[in-house]
Structure formats: structure tokens, C-alpha cells
ZAMARGU-4260 file (C-alpha; in steps of 0.2 Angstrom, whole numbers, plus 5000, padded with zeros to 4 digits):
<rodrens>
0) 4988/4854/4956 | 4996/4860/4971 | 4998/4879/4973 | 5015/4885/4976 | 5019/4893/4994
5) 5029/4908/4998 | 5044/4905/5008 | 5049/4914/5023 | 5065/4921/5014 | 5055/4927/5000
10) 5042/4936/5011 | 5058/4944/5020 | 5064/4949/5004 | 5048/4957/4998 | 5045/4966/5015
15) 5064/4973/5013 | 5060/4980/4995 | 5043/4988/5001 | 5052/4996/5017 | 5067/5001/5007
20) 5055/5010/4995 | 5044/5017/5009 | 5059/5025/5017 | 5064/5035/5003 | 5049/5047/5006
25) 5038/5055/5020 | 5024/5053/5005 | 5018/5036/5005 | 5006/5039/4989 | 5012/5027/4977
30) 5012/5038/4962 | 5024/5048/4972 | 5035/5033/4976 | 5035/5030/4956 | 5041/5046/4954
35) 5056/5045/4966 | 5060/5029/4956 | 5059/5039/4939 | 5044/5027/4934 | 5032/5036/4922
40) 5014/5035/4926 | 5001/5035/4911 | 4983/5037/4914 | 4973/5031/4898 | 4957/5021/4895
45) 4964/5003/4892 | 4954/4989/4882 | 4945/4975/4890 | 4944/4981/4907 | 4963/4980/4911
50) 4968/4989/4926 | 4984/4993/4922 | 5001/4985/4917 | 5021/4988/4918 | 5030/4991/4902
55) 5048/4988/4907 | 5063/4992/4896 | 5080/4986/4904 | 5091/4992/4890 | 5084/5008/4891
60) 5083/5008/4909 | 5065/5015/4910 | 5049/5010/4916 | 5031/5015/4913 | 5016/5011/4923
65) 5000/5011/4913 | 4984/5014/4923 | 4967/5013/4916 | 4959/5031/4918 | 4942/5022/4919
70) 4945/5015/4937 | 4942/5026/4952 | 4957/5034/4961 | 4958/5022/4975 | 4960/5009/4963
75) 4973/5018/4954 | 4983/5019/4969 | 4981/5000/4971 | 4986/4997/4953 | 5002/5007/4954
80) 5008/5000/4970 | 5004/4982/4962 | 5015/4986/4947 | 5029/4995/4957 | 5029/4978/4966
85) 5032/4969/4949 | 5045/4981/4944 | 5055/4979/4961 | 5052/4961/4963 | 5052/4954/4947
90) 5065/4966/4937 | 5072/4952/4926 | 5070/4956/4908 | 5059/4968/4896 | 5042/4963/4900
95) 5023/4968/4899 | 5016/4964/4916 | 4998/4964/4916 | 4987/4967/4932 | 4977/4951/4932
100) 4975/4938/4945 | 4975/4923/4934 | 4991/4925/4925 | 5006/4918/4935 | 4998/4916/4952
105) 5014/4917/4962 | 5021/4934/4954 | 5003/4941/4956 | 5003/4936/4973 | 5019/4944/4977
110) 5016/4959/4969 | 4999/4960/4980 | 5009/4957/4995 | 5018/4973/4990 | 5001/4981/4989
115) 4998/4975/5007 | 5014/4983/5012 | 5012/4999/5004 | 4994/5001/5007 | 4989/4992/5023
120) 4972/5001/5023 | 4966/4990/5008 | 4967/4976/5019 | 4960/4985/5035 | 4943/4974/5036
125) 4951/4957/5031 | 4961/4945/5041 | 4975/4934/5035 | 4963/4919/5039 | 4950/4926/5026
130) 4963/4919/5013 | 4964/4901/5012 | 4974/4901/4996 | 4985/4911/4985 | 4970/4913/4973
135) 4960/4920/4986 | 4971/4933/4991 | 4974/4938/4972 | 4956/4938/4970 | 4953/4949/4984
140) 4965/4962/4978 | 4956/4962/4961 | 4939/4964/4968 | 4945/4980/4976 | 4947/4988/4958
145) 4931/4998/4953 | 4927/5006/4937 | 4919/5023/4936
</rodrens>
């Protein structure tokens, strides 16, 4: 099976959404950006080592990002940025989006690109040449999540 590729147009769309979000505040912390978007953040221990997920209710115009309280604070920022990516890029229906590199690789890849744009320091010691596939990129972001 061939992996899907990201088109230039789709990348430019993702870049524009991240840039638009970053222009809303001088504070680039994902939790602060979520607050600006009226997205609730809930920290709680989650089962099965799930780092986080997005609950998006279109009819109620509300979204909540649940983040596992058992991951360190740096990882919580990564998960928040990732879930904001899902919210802004994949906001088509009521959904629960789990942070999982093995589920729908292309949408996870796009949410992880959003992480790269919001938190470039996560990628400071890597090069795009280090990632041969979408799966490699997704696994790298997942490897940055650390439980306490």
C-alpha cells in the first residue's frame, strides 16, 4: 500500500491556519491559544496511556481537549497543539479524535505538522531528511510524549 502524500495546496492551507492562530496572541503557548479559541482544556488521567483526545461538538459550538495528566508538562503542550490542529484542520463533524499515530495516518500527519508549526522547538534536533515517510514523522512526534 502506498502512503498518501501531502499536496502543496494542503500544506499551504495548514501553514495559513497555524499562522492565523499564532497572530491572535503574543503568547504562543498552546493552552493560551486554546483559551483564545474558547476551547476547554481538561487534564485527567486517561486509560490505556492515551496522551489526549479532542471532543468536538459542532451543534453546541464547543470543543474540549482532554490531556492525560500523567504526561509531563512539555508533552502536554505537544498534545494540545496536536489536538488544536485536528480542530482547525479536520473540523467537519462531531468527533472524538485520539492522539494516535496509527489511526488515519494522513490526518495525524497534518495535526503533527501543526505541532511543528506551533512548537518548532520540538523538532530542533531533527531534519526533514530524517523522516522518509509520513509514518516516520508521526512516530517521531509520538516519541516526544513522556509519561511521568
